[in-house]
C-alpha positions in Angstrom: 28.0 50.0 7.1 31.4 48.7 6.0 34.5 50.4 7.1 38.3 50.3 7.0 39.8 51.2 10.3 42.9 53.3 10.7 43.9 54.5 14.2 46.0 57.6 14.5 47.3 58.9 17.8 48.1 62.6 18.1 50.0 63.6 21.2 49.9 67.3 21.9 53.2 67.2 23.7 54.9 65.3 20.9 56.3 68.4 19.2 58.1 69.5 22.3 59.2 66.0 23.4 60.0 64.3 20.2 61.4 60.8 20.8 60.2 60.7 24.4 58.4 57.6 25.6 54.9 58.5 26.7 53.6 57.1 29.9 49.9 56.1 30.1 47.7 54.5 32.6 45.1 52.1 31.3 41.7 51.3 32.7 39.4 48.6 31.4 35.7 48.5 32.3 32.5 46.8 31.2 29.1 48.4 31.7 26.8 46.6 34.3 24.8 43.9 32.7 26.8 44.0 29.5 29.2 41.4 28.0 30.2 43.8 25.1 31.2 47.4 25.8 32.5 49.6 23.0 33.7 53.2 23.5 33.9 55.6 20.5 34.1 59.1 21.8 34.8 61.4 24.8 34.7 65.0 25.7 36.9 67.3 27.9 34.5 66.6 30.9 35.5 62.9 30.8 32.1 61.7 29.5 32.3 58.6 27.3 29.9 57.4 24.6 29.7 54.1 22.8 27.5 51.0 22.5 26.9 48.0 24.7 24.5 45.0 25.1 23.2 45.8 28.6 19.9 46.0 26.7 19.6 43.0 24.4 21.2 43.9 21.1 23.6 46.8 20.8 22.6 50.2 22.1 24.0 53.7 22.6 25.2 54.7 26.0 26.7 57.7 27.9 29.1 57.1 30.8 29.0 60.2 33.0 31.5 60.0 35.9 30.7 56.4 36.7 27.0 56.8 36.0 25.8 54.7 33.1 23.0 56.3 31.0 21.3 54.2 28.3 20.5 56.8 25.6 16.8 56.9 24.7 16.4 53.5 26.3 12.6 53.3 25.7 12.5 55.1 22.4 14.1 54.8 19.0 17.6 53.9 20.2 16.3 51.4 22.7 14.3 49.5 20.1 17.0 49.4 17.4 20.7 48.6 17.0 22.5 51.8 17.8 25.9 53.3 18.6 26.9 56.7 20.1 30.1 57.9 18.4 30.7 61.5 19.5 29.9 63.9 22.4 30.8 67.6 22.8 31.3 69.5 26.0 27.7 70.5 26.1 26.7 66.9 26.2 25.3 66.7 22.7 25.6 63.2 21.4 25.8 61.9 17.8 25.8 58.4 16.4 23.7 56.1 14.3 21.0 53.4 14.5 19.6 50.8 12.2 15.9 51.1 11.6 13.4 48.4 10.5 14.2 49.3 6.9 17.7 47.8 7.4 19.4 51.1 6.7 21.6 53.2 9.0 20.4 56.6 10.1 22.3 59.3 11.9 21.0 60.8 15.2 21.6 63.8 17.3 20.6 63.7 21.0 20.5 67.2 22.4 18.9 68.1 25.7 17.0 64.8 25.7 15.6 65.6 22.2 16.4 62.9 19.6 16.6 64.0 16.0 17.2 61.7 13.1 19.6 63.2 10.5 20.0 61.6 7.1 21.9 63.1 4.2 19.7 64.3 1.3 22.2 63.2 -1.3 21.0 61.1 -4.2 21.7 57.3 -3.9 22.2 57.4 -0.1 21.4 54.1 1.7 22.9 54.9 5.1 24.1 57.8 7.3 26.4 57.8 10.3 27.3 60.8 12.5 30.8 60.4 13.9 31.7 63.6 15.8 30.4 67.0 16.9 32.3 70.0 18.2 31.3 72.6 20.7 29.9 74.8 17.9 27.6 72.1 16.8 29.4 71.2 13.6 29.0 67.5 12.8 31.1 65.2 10.6 30.0 61.8 9.4 29.9 59.3 6.6 27.2 58.3 4.1 27.1 55.2 1.9 25.7 55.2 -1.6 23.9 52.3 -3.4 27.3 51.0 -4.7 28.4 50.7 -1.0 31.0 53.5 -1.4 31.5 55.7 1.6 31.6 59.5 1.4 32.3 62.1 4.1 30.1 65.1 4.9 29.8 68.0 7.2 26.5 69.2 8.7 25.5 72.3 10.6 22.1 73.9 11.2 20.3 71.9 8.5 23.1 72.4 5.9 25.1 69.6 4.4 28.4 69.8 2.6 30.2 67.0 0.7 33.6 66.0 2.1 35.5 63.6 -0.1 39.3 63.4 0.0 40.8 64.2 -3.4 41.3 61.0 -5.4 39.8 58.7 -2.7 37.2 56.0 -3.2 36.0 56.0 0.4 36.3 58.9 2.9 35.6 58.4 6.6 35.7 61.7 8.7 35.9 60.6 12.4 36.7 63.8 14.4 36.4 67.6 14.3 38.1 70.1 16.5 36.8 73.4 17.9 38.4 75.2 15.0 36.8 73.0 12.4 39.9 70.8 11.7 38.8 67.4 10.6 40.6 64.0 10.8 39.7 60.6 9.6 40.8 58.1 6.9 40.4 57.4 3.2 41.2 54.7 0.7 41.5 54.3 -3.1 40.7 50.6 -3.2 38.5 48.8 -0.7 40.8 45.8 -0.7 43.7 47.9 0.6 44.4 49.6 4.0 43.2 53.2 4.6 45.2 56.3 5.0 44.9 59.1 7.6 43.6 62.5 6.6 44.8 64.9 9.3 45.2 67.7 6.7 41.6 68.8 6.2 42.4 71.9 8.2 40.1 74.5 6.7 36.6 74.8 8.1 33.8 74.3 5.7 31.9 77.5 4.9 28.1 77.3 4.8 27.7 80.7 3.2 29.3 82.4 0.2 32.8 83.5 1.1 36.3 83.7 -0.3 37.8 81.9 2.7 37.3 81.2 6.4 39.4 83.1 8.8 38.9 80.8 11.8 
């Protein structure tokens, strides 16, 4: 699945310390037996998810306080190219894998039960789950047969479109506990993307005049 990358750093303390130079400590690591280690998400418990090649290929992993866990190592994720992209505080993990059909499929790993989640939208040739909040609301990206990327929101079997107004491609990458969504979008695949930190209203999966969360 093609993608334009835009990295946006939000510092909670920034509003109160505008102009102050942040101080960070950096730690690099490589999973045992891997020559490639990619980290895509973390939760408030310090658990990290990503993909590495400790198993030949690229496979989803969870790093839990120095303990490396290959996700579904002998099942679907262990036999296909896979990446874990998001984890909530309950330890539910989302991501994507490429099946034998060559298409990308989203997955949810919850209490050791792996569920494949593909959008039901017409023309879809790939689904990727990017983030999950503590309420179980998932955001992701799906690609149509013209290789245009679209955003979506998923909860309890319900899907909702999420395309930024006027955008060609939309890539939701994170969702907060309140349902605020961040990501990036573009109007031309040959140009750089733009951040979308203003999708601040939660998506309603029932008829309502507005969400009060």
